[in-house]
C-alpha positions in Angstrom: 107.0 104.5 93.0 103.3 105.8 93.7 102.3 109.5 92.6 102.5 111.9 95.4 99.0 112.7 95.1 97.7 109.4 96.1 100.4 108.9 99.0 100.2 112.3 100.4 97.0 111.5 102.4 98.0 108.7 103.7 101.3 110.3 104.9 99.7 113.0 106.2 97.0 110.7 108.5 100.0 109.9 110.4 102.6 113.1 110.3 99.5 115.1 111.2 99.6 113.4 114.6 103.2 113.7 115.2 104.8 110.7 113.6 107.9 111.6 111.8 108.3 110.8 108.1 112.0 109.1 107.5 113.3 109.5 104.2 117.2 108.2 104.4 118.9 105.3 105.9 120.5 107.7 108.4 117.3 108.9 109.6 116.4 105.5 110.8 119.1 104.7 112.1 119.8 107.8 114.1 115.8 108.3 115.2 116.0 104.3 116.3 119.6 104.3 118.2 118.9 107.7 119.9 115.5 107.1 121.4 114.7 105.5 124.5 111.8 103.9 123.0 110.2 104.3 119.1 107.2 102.7 117.5 107.8 102.7 113.6 105.0 101.7 111.0 105.9 100.7 107.4 103.0 102.7 106.0 101.5 101.5 102.6 98.5 101.9 100.1 97.1 98.7 100.6 93.7 98.4 102.4 94.5 96.9 105.6 96.9 100.0 106.3 93.9 102.3 105.6 91.3 100.5 107.6 93.3 98.4 110.4 97.1 99.7 110.6 96.6 103.5 110.3 93.6 103.6 112.3 95.0 101.1 115.1 98.3 102.8 115.7 96.4 106.1 116.4 94.1 104.8 118.6 97.5 103.2 120.7 98.6 106.3 121.5 95.6 107.2 123.8 97.3 105.2 126.6 99.4 106.1 129.7 102.7 104.8 128.1 103.5 105.5 124.8 106.9 105.5 122.9 109.2 108.5 122.9 109.4 108.6 118.9 106.5 107.9 116.6 108.2 107.2 113.2 107.1 106.2 109.9 108.5 105.1 106.7 106.3 104.5 103.3 106.8 101.2 101.5 107.2 101.6 97.5 108.1 105.4 98.2 110.8 106.0 101.0 112.9 102.9 99.4 115.9 103.6 101.3 114.2 104.2 104.6 112.1 101.4 104.2 115.0 99.0 103.4 117.1 100.4 106.5 114.0 99.9 108.7 113.3 96.5 107.5 117.0 95.5 108.1 116.5 96.6 111.9 113.3 94.2 111.7 115.4 90.9 111.0 114.6 87.8 111.6 111.2 89.3 110.5 110.6 89.0 106.6 109.5 92.2 105.0 105.9 93.0 105.1 103.6 95.9 104.5 102.1 97.5 106.5 104.0 96.4 109.9 104.6 97.8 113.2 107.7 97.6 115.2 108.6 98.9 118.8 112.1 99.4 119.7 113.7 99.9 123.1 117.0 101.3 123.1 117.7 100.4 119.6 116.4 96.6 119.9 113.4 95.3 118.2 111.1 94.3 121.3 107.7 93.7 119.7 106.5 93.3 116.0 103.3 93.3 114.1 103.4 91.9 111.0 100.8 92.2 108.1 99.6 88.7 108.7 98.7 90.2 112.2 97.4 93.0 110.6 95.3 92.1 107.8 91.7 90.9 108.6 92.0 92.3 112.3 90.4 95.4 113.7 92.1 98.6 114.6 90.8 97.9 117.8 92.7 94.6 118.2 95.8 96.3 116.7 95.5 99.3 119.4 95.0 96.9 122.2 98.1 94.7 121.3 100.3 97.8 121.0 98.9 99.2 124.1 100.0 96.3 126.0 103.4 96.2 124.3 103.8 100.0 125.2 102.7 99.2 128.9 105.5 96.4 128.8 108.3 98.6 127.1 108.0 102.1 127.6 
């Protein structure tokens, strides 16, 4: 587990713009199954989360269509919630960061770490906007 003082600003970068931080299996299950559409980011302390994933997902919300639920779990911190989220992302292997889009509880779009690492936040944002336009 990471010290709170290290991860707090990384969590707040998303929660300050409306992302709901999930901590339990039940919160993950309820949030995904009870939403029309939901985007869920598995946040992390790595550089590609800071430089690419978080800025990319934030930029993606500047779109006519966006998911009805904005959700986040933090790998290595919210262990129960992260494991529950990853169960919903099967058949994709666990990775951090990653971003999943769900429609009526079904996984419809996935960005794994290898889709994020080395890509600009603009490319990630455009990828997510296209997914929002297709599914939201």
